[in-house]
C-alpha positions in Angstrom: -69.5 -53.9 74.3 -68.7 -54.7 78.0 -68.1 -58.4 77.3 -65.6 -57.4 74.3 -63.5 -55.3 76.7 -63.4 -58.0 79.2 -62.5 -60.5 76.7 -59.6 -58.5 75.2 -58.5 -58.1 78.7 -58.4 -61.6 79.6 -56.6 -62.5 76.1 -54.1 -59.6 76.9 -53.4 -61.0 80.4 -53.2 -64.6 79.2 -50.5 -63.7 76.4 -48.5 -61.7 78.8 -48.1 -64.5 81.4 -47.9 -67.5 78.7 -45.3 -65.6 76.8 -41.9 -66.6 78.0 -40.1 -63.8 79.5 -37.2 -62.3 77.7 -34.1 -61.4 79.5 -30.7 -60.0 78.6 -28.5 -62.6 77.0 -26.0 -63.9 79.5 -22.2 -63.5 78.1 -19.3 -65.2 79.6 -16.3 -63.2 79.4 -12.6 -64.2 80.2 -10.2 -61.9 82.1 -8.6 -60.9 78.7 -12.1 -60.1 77.4 -12.8 -57.7 80.2 -9.4 -56.2 79.9 -9.7 -55.5 76.3 -13.3 -54.2 76.8 -12.0 -51.9 79.2 -9.2 -50.5 76.9 -11.8 -49.8 74.2 -14.7 -48.4 75.9 -13.7 -47.1 79.4 -13.7 -43.2 79.6 -10.1 -43.2 81.2 -8.8 -45.1 78.3 -10.6 -42.7 75.7 -9.1 -39.9 77.3 -5.7 -41.2 77.4 -5.9 -41.9 74.0 -7.1 -38.5 72.8 -4.2 -37.0 75.0 -1.8 -39.0 73.3 -3.1 -38.4 69.9 -2.9 -34.6 70.6 0.7 -35.0 71.7 1.3 -37.1 68.5 0.2 -34.6 66.3 2.0 -31.8 68.0 5.3 -33.7 67.6 4.5 -34.2 63.9 4.0 -30.6 63.5 7.4 -30.0 65.3 8.8 -32.5 62.5 7.4 -30.8 59.8 9.1 -27.6 60.5 12.3 -29.2 59.4 10.9 -30.0 56.0 11.0 -27.7 53.0 7.7 -25.8 52.5 6.5 -24.7 49.3 4.0 -21.7 49.1 2.2 -20.4 46.3 0.5 -16.9 47.0 -1.4 -14.6 44.8 -3.6 -11.5 44.9 -6.9 -11.4 43.1 -7.4 -9.0 40.2 -7.9 -5.4 41.9 -9.5 -2.8 39.5 -9.0 0.6 40.8 -10.3 4.1 39.3 -9.3 7.5 40.4 -8.7 11.2 39.2 -5.4 12.7 39.6 -4.5 16.3 39.4 -2.0 16.9 36.5 -0.4 20.1 35.7 -0.7 21.1 31.9 2.3 23.2 31.2 0.8 24.5 27.6 -2.5 25.5 29.3 -0.6 26.7 32.5 -3.4 25.2 34.4 -4.4 22.1 36.5 -6.6 19.4 34.8 -7.9 16.2 36.4 -7.0 12.9 34.5 -8.8 9.4 35.4 -6.8 6.4 35.6 -8.3 3.0 35.4 -6.1 0.3 36.4 -6.3 -3.4 36.8 -3.6 -5.2 38.9 -2.9 -8.7 40.0 0.2 -10.8 41.4 1.4 -13.9 42.6 4.6 -15.5 44.0 6.1 -19.0 44.8 8.4 -19.6 47.7 10.4 -22.4 48.7 11.7 -22.1 52.3 13.7 -24.3 54.7 14.5 -23.6 58.3 18.1 -24.1 59.5 18.0 -25.8 62.9 21.6 -25.2 63.6 21.5 -21.4 63.4 17.6 -20.7 64.0 17.2 -19.0 60.6 15.6 -19.8 57.2 16.6 -19.8 53.6 14.3 -19.4 50.9 14.1 -19.1 47.1 11.1 -17.1 45.7 9.7 -15.7 42.4 7.3 -12.8 42.0 5.1 -11.7 39.2 2.7 -8.6 38.9 0.4 -7.8 36.1 -0.8 -4.2 35.5 -3.3 -3.2 32.8 -3.9 0.7 32.3 -7.3 1.0 30.4 -6.8 4.7 29.7 -3.6 4.3 27.7 -4.0 0.6 26.8 -0.6 -0.2 28.1 0.3 -3.4 30.0 3.1 -4.0 32.3 4.8 -7.2 33.8 7.0 -6.6 36.8 8.8 -9.7 37.7 11.4 -11.0 40.1 12.5 -14.3 38.4 14.7 -15.9 41.3 15.5 -14.2 44.8 17.4 -15.8 47.5 16.5 -14.8 51.1 18.5 -15.7 54.3 16.6 -14.7 57.4 18.9 -14.9 60.6 17.8 -13.5 64.0 20.9 -12.0 65.7 19.9 -11.1 69.3 17.3 -14.2 69.9 17.9 -17.4 71.4 17.8 -20.2 68.6 14.2 -21.6 69.1 14.7 -24.4 66.7 17.7 -25.7 68.4 15.6 -25.8 71.7 12.7 -27.5 70.2 14.7 -30.1 68.8 15.9 -31.0 72.2 12.7 -30.6 74.0 10.0 -31.8 71.6 11.2 -35.6 71.5 11.4 -35.6 75.4 7.8 -34.2 75.3 6.7 -37.1 73.0 8.1 -39.6 74.9 6.8 -38.4 78.0 3.3 -38.4 76.4 3.8 -41.9 75.1 4.7 -43.3 78.6 2.0 -41.5 80.2 -0.4 -43.1 77.8 1.0 -46.6 78.6 0.9 -45.8 82.3 -2.8 -44.7 81.8 -3.7 -47.9 79.8 -2.0 -49.9 82.3 -4.2 -48.4 85.2 -7.5 -48.9 83.1 -6.2 -52.7 82.7 -5.7 -52.8 86.5 -9.1 -51.3 87.4 -10.8 -53.8 85.1 
């Protein structure tokens, strides 16, 4: 038993010393390779890229405010039941009548901001459906086409100022990104 342990220990040590030692593979990198690796993998480059990406999406959001917006909204069916006090003129007394009503509605709106004035113009349509289960009656209430102009009177024109400021902020973010990437290249 002792000889088996000794023999296995000798075989293990012999295999360790005779096995070629493995080391990390040596890579030869040029200066361009080092610079591109630093630009792709350094923490400063990643932070600069994400800061610029956030500024880019903020600018895209600003640009989207000047595009028309189509909105479809609706209310889920609402079932309500209630008891109402009703005067019965024949019996000369108050009576209670139940009402069971199902109601649902929806609307469609197309809106456009007006950069020159800071207001907005929109076209919208509404449709409401009501069903009274007590009387069996159904009602459709609709506004086929409405035009709405919203214009703030005693406020500054936020859209106009954003149109001047946001391109400058985006350009500043682009230059900061390029500056940060150049710093990463210099430190590599």
